[in-house]
C-alpha positions as CSV (number, residue, x, y, z in Angstrom):
1,M,26.2,-43.4,59.6
2,H,27.9,-39.7,58.4
3,I,25.4,-37.0,57.7
4,D,26.4,-34.7,55.1
5,Y,24.4,-31.4,54.9
6,L,26.5,-28.7,53.0
7,Y,29.5,-30.6,54.4
8,F,28.3,-29.9,57.6
9,G,28.7,-33.3,59.1
10,E,28.0,-35.6,62.1
11,S,29.5,-39.0,63.0
12,Y,28.0,-41.9,64.7
13,G,27.8,-45.8,64.4
14,A,26.3,-47.8,62.1
15,A,23.2,-49.6,64.5
16,N,20.1,-49.0,63.6
17,Q,18.8,-47.5,67.2
18,T,22.4,-45.4,66.4
19,A,21.3,-44.1,63.2
20,V,17.8,-43.2,64.6
21,A,19.3,-41.5,67.4
22,A,21.5,-39.8,65.0
23,V,18.9,-38.2,63.2
24,L,16.7,-37.1,66.3
25,D,19.8,-35.3,67.6
26,W,19.8,-33.6,64.1
27,N,16.2,-32.9,64.2
28,K,16.0,-31.1,67.7
29,R,18.9,-28.7,66.6
30,F,18.2,-27.7,63.2
31,G,14.4,-29.1,62.6
32,I,12.8,-31.7,60.6
33,P,14.2,-31.5,57.0
34,A,12.0,-32.0,54.4
35,M,13.4,-35.1,53.0
36,L,15.8,-37.9,53.9
37,M,18.4,-38.9,51.4
38,S,20.7,-42.1,52.2
39,G,22.3,-45.2,50.7
40,N,20.9,-48.4,50.6
41,G,22.3,-49.7,53.5
42,T,20.3,-52.4,55.9
43,H,20.5,-49.9,58.7
44,F,18.6,-47.4,56.5
45,K,15.9,-50.1,55.3
46,C,15.1,-51.7,58.5
47,Q,11.6,-51.1,60.2
48,V,12.5,-48.3,62.7
49,M,13.7,-46.1,59.8
50,E,10.8,-47.0,57.7
51,E,8.0,-45.8,61.1
52,L,10.7,-42.9,61.6
53,P,10.4,-40.6,58.7
54,E,6.3,-41.6,58.9
55,R,5.9,-40.0,62.4
56,L,8.3,-37.1,61.7
57,G,6.3,-36.4,58.2
58,A,9.1,-36.3,56.1
59,V,10.2,-38.0,52.9
60,H,12.9,-41.1,53.1
61,S,14.1,-41.3,49.4
62,F,17.3,-43.7,48.5
63,V,20.0,-42.7,46.0
64,P,20.4,-45.0,42.9
65,V,23.1,-47.9,42.7
66,Y,26.4,-46.5,41.4
67,T,25.6,-42.9,41.2
68,P,29.0,-41.6,40.6
69,W,28.1,-38.2,42.0
70,I,26.6,-39.6,45.0
71,N,28.0,-42.5,46.4
72,G,31.3,-42.5,47.4
73,T,31.3,-39.1,49.2
74,V,30.6,-40.6,52.4
75,E,33.5,-43.2,52.2
76,R,35.9,-40.7,51.4
77,V,35.1,-38.9,54.7
78,N,35.1,-42.1,56.5
79,R,38.5,-42.9,54.8
80,Y,39.8,-39.8,56.1
81,I,38.2,-39.4,60.0
82,L,40.2,-43.0,59.7
83,Q,43.0,-41.4,58.6
84,V,43.1,-38.8,61.0
85,L,42.0,-41.2,64.1
86,R,45.2,-43.4,63.4
87,V,47.5,-40.5,63.7
88,M,46.0,-39.4,66.7
89,L,45.9,-42.8,68.4
90,L,49.6,-42.8,67.5
91,E,51.1,-39.7,68.6
92,N,48.5,-39.2,72.0
93,K,48.8,-43.0,72.7
94,P,45.5,-43.4,74.3
95,D,43.7,-46.9,75.1
96,T,42.3,-48.0,71.4
97,H,38.7,-48.3,72.9
98,N,38.6,-44.8,73.2
99,W,38.5,-44.0,69.7
100,A,35.4,-42.7,70.2
101,Y,36.3,-39.7,72.0
102,L,38.2,-38.4,69.4
103,L,35.5,-38.1,66.8
104,P,34.3,-34.6,68.5
105,L,37.8,-33.3,67.9
106,I,38.1,-34.5,64.0
107,Q,34.4,-33.5,63.8
108,A,35.4,-30.0,65.1
109,N,37.9,-29.3,62.9
110,M,36.3,-30.8,59.7
111,N,33.5,-28.0,60.5
112,H,35.0,-25.1,60.9
113,G,38.5,-25.6,58.5
114,P,37.9,-23.8,54.9
115,V,37.1,-26.4,52.4
116,L,38.1,-25.0,48.7
117,S,35.1,-26.2,47.2
118,L,33.1,-23.6,49.4
119,G,35.2,-20.4,48.3
120,D,37.7,-20.8,51.3
121,C,34.8,-20.9,53.8
122,A,34.1,-23.2,56.3
123,P,30.7,-25.1,56.7
124,V,29.4,-23.8,59.7
125,E,30.3,-20.4,58.0
126,L,27.3,-21.3,55.2
127,F,25.0,-23.4,57.4
128,T,24.8,-21.2,60.3
129,G,26.3,-18.0,59.4
130,L,28.3,-17.9,62.4
131,P,32.2,-16.9,61.9
132,A,34.4,-19.9,61.9
133,P,37.1,-19.8,65.0
134,A,40.4,-21.0,63.9
135,A,41.8,-24.2,64.9
136,L,45.0,-22.1,66.3
137,D,42.9,-19.4,68.1
138,V,43.8,-21.1,71.5
139,V,46.7,-23.3,72.0
140,V,48.2,-24.8,75.0
141,T,52.1,-24.7,74.7
142,P,54.2,-27.5,75.8
143,Q,56.1,-25.7,78.8
144,D,53.6,-24.5,80.7
145,K,50.8,-26.6,80.1
146,L,48.7,-23.3,79.7
147,P,46.3,-21.8,77.4
148,R,48.0,-19.2,75.3
149,T,46.0,-17.1,72.6
150,L,47.7,-16.3,69.0
151,P,46.3,-13.2,67.6
152,L,46.4,-14.4,63.9
153,E,44.4,-13.0,61.1
154,K,42.3,-15.4,59.4
155,E,43.8,-14.0,56.1
156,T,47.2,-15.1,57.5
157,F,46.1,-18.8,57.7
158,R,44.6,-18.6,54.4
159,Q,48.0,-17.1,52.7
160,A,49.5,-19.7,54.4
161,L,47.4,-22.8,53.6
162,E,47.4,-21.5,49.9
163,E,51.4,-21.8,50.1
164,L,51.3,-25.1,51.5
165,R,48.7,-26.3,48.8
166,T,51.0,-24.8,46.2
167,S,54.2,-26.7,47.3
168,L,52.5,-29.8,47.9
169,H,51.0,-29.3,44.3
170,A,54.6,-28.8,42.8
171,L,55.8,-31.5,44.7
172,H,53.2,-34.1,43.3
173,R,53.8,-32.8,39.3
174,V,57.7,-33.8,40.2
175,V,56.5,-37.0,41.5
176,R,54.1,-37.5,38.5
177,D,56.3,-36.3,35.8
178,Q,58.9,-38.9,37.3
179,R,56.8,-41.6,37.2
180,E,55.6,-41.1,33.3
181,R,59.3,-40.9,32.4
182,S,59.5,-44.6,34.3
183,R,56.1,-45.6,32.8
184,T,57.4,-44.4,29.2
185,A,60.9,-45.6,29.5
186,V,59.2,-49.1,30.6
187,M,57.1,-49.1,27.6
188,A,59.9,-48.6,25.6
189,R,62.0,-51.3,26.8
190,S,58.9,-53.8,26.6
191,K,59.1,-52.7,22.7
192,G,62.5,-53.3,22.0
193,T,64.8,-50.9,20.6
194,V,64.9,-49.8,16.8
195,C,67.8,-51.5,14.7
196,N,69.2,-48.9,12.7
197,F,72.3,-50.4,11.7
198,S,73.9,-49.4,8.2
199,D,75.6,-51.4,6.0
200,G,79.4,-51.4,7.1
201,D,78.6,-50.6,10.2
202,Y,80.8,-53.1,12.9
203,V,78.8,-54.7,15.6
204,R,79.4,-57.4,18.4
205,W,77.0,-60.3,18.5
206,S,75.3,-61.8,21.4
207,R,76.1,-65.7,21.3
208,V,74.7,-67.9,24.1
209,D,77.8,-70.0,25.9
210,Q,76.6,-73.9,25.1
211,R,79.4,-75.5,27.0
212,L,78.0,-74.5,30.2
213,Q,76.0,-77.5,31.9
214,G,72.8,-76.8,33.6
215,S,69.5,-74.9,32.5
216,K,70.9,-71.3,32.9
217,L,72.2,-69.7,29.8
218,F,75.5,-67.5,29.8
219,V,75.3,-65.0,26.8
220,R,78.5,-63.0,25.7
221,W,79.3,-60.6,23.6
222,V,81.8,-61.6,20.5
223,G,83.1,-59.6,17.8
224,P,83.4,-57.2,16.2
225,F,81.7,-58.2,12.8
226,Q,80.8,-56.2,10.0
227,V,77.4,-55.8,8.5
228,A,77.6,-57.0,5.2
229,K,73.6,-56.5,4.1
230,A,70.6,-55.4,6.2
231,L,67.6,-58.2,5.4
232,P,64.1,-57.3,5.9
233,H,64.1,-59.0,9.1
234,S,67.6,-59.6,10.2
235,F,71.2,-58.9,9.4
236,L,73.9,-60.5,7.4
237,I,77.1,-60.3,9.4
238,R,80.6,-61.2,8.3
239,H,83.5,-62.4,10.4
240,L,86.6,-59.9,10.2
241,L,89.3,-62.4,10.5
242,T,87.9,-65.7,8.7
243,G,85.1,-63.9,6.4
244,A,82.2,-66.2,7.5
245,E,78.7,-64.7,7.5
246,Y,75.9,-65.2,9.9
247,D,72.2,-64.0,9.5
248,V,71.4,-62.8,13.2
249,H,68.6,-61.0,14.5
250,G,68.7,-57.6,15.1
251,S,68.1,-57.6,18.7
252,R,71.3,-59.9,19.2
253,L,73.4,-57.4,17.9
254,K,74.9,-54.2,19.6
255,F,76.6,-51.0,18.0
256,Y,80.4,-51.2,18.2
257,Y,81.6,-48.5,15.6
258,D,80.3,-47.2,12.3
259,G,82.1,-47.9,8.9
260,D,84.7,-45.4,9.6
261,L,86.7,-47.1,12.1
262,N,90.5,-47.0,11.9
263,V,89.5,-45.2,8.4
264,T,92.1,-41.3,8.7
265,A,92.4,-38.7,6.2
266,E,95.4,-40.2,5.1
267,I,93.8,-43.4,3.9
268,R,90.9,-41.4,2.1
269,D,93.2,-39.0,0.5
270,P,96.1,-40.7,-0.6
């Protein structure tokens, strides 16, 4: 269960007794809330959770189903927590059964890290009024394994974070533009190419070689032919040697040269 009060969250399991322990743990530190709002999960509609608000003097309300501004917020945070957990397990290589011991570290970073929608303030600042220490105020160097204090100001972190966000947004914009160009090209290929042949143009004709045996067809480009006439849905092409004419669909033709093939200035002006 993830409790979200002004982005200041706690993470617990989803069992009935764990949900009750989470609510009581919150109450003993921050007081009893006037209203409890939760989803419609079975662990929130059990008998224990029905009696708990009555004894605490609080009102327990449930959010409507498919509410876009409420539903999905906890799932998004849980996906983020799972992603960070996987990364920490891969880097530190602890026993995967001890993943619960990593939750306080993730929770501390979430509660003490600046949030863009909160005006670059940490949730702990707005909830308790306490200054949020930076995550890199005290680090352990890999050489001597001793704590080390870094004299970095909060504005420095915010400036570096803003530069990182700008760089990521620019990178995402490039990827998005490339994806849009690829999508447009695929749509153009699926719709086909507009036939713009004119009378007198030289084209090549793709014909199926029926001499081959088997189910596969082999297409060969033959020609060039000359466009004799543009019909409403096809083109009438003429063989240059035999003079034979064929009615061919435009999708089977490929542009070879315009009508000025081998026409020089001397031929035009004798």
